[in-house]
C-alpha positions, 0 to 999 in steps of 0.5 A, a space after each residue: 443095933 439095939 434101938 434107943 438103948 444107948 441114951 444117957 440118963 442124966 439130969 441135964 441130958 438133952 430132951 431127945 435123950 430123955 424121950 428116947 430113954 423113956 421109950 426104951 424103959 416103958 415102950 415094951 408094948 410097941 417093941 421089945 427093946 430090952 429083950 433085943 439088947 439082952 439077946 445081942 449082949 450074949 454075943 459080946 458086941 462092940 456097941 457104937 452109936 449110929 446117927 440119922 441126919 433129918 430135916 428141921 420141922 414138920 418134915 422131921 416127923 415125916 422122915 421118922 415115920 418113913 424110917 419106922 415104916 421101913 423097919 417094921 415092914 409097914 404101917 401095921 407093923 409100927 403099932 402091933 407086935 406080931 
C-alpha cells in the first residue's frame, strides 16, 4: 500500500480526492508518501484501491484519528518523523 498516492488530479474530482492529492503532493513534512510509493514501484506491484467505511459526521474524524494512531505507533508518531 502507498497511502494517498492514487487520487485523480482532475478538475471535477470529489473534494476528498483533491484533499488527498494535495496531502500526497505537499505532505512530506508529516510522512514520506512519495518515497514510499517510489520504493514500492521497484517491485512492479499491481496497485489496487483499498477502502475504509466510516460513520458520518464527527465520528468520522475520530475514526480517522484512531486509524492514524494505529498506523503510526501512537499519537507522537502522527506528528513527527522518526
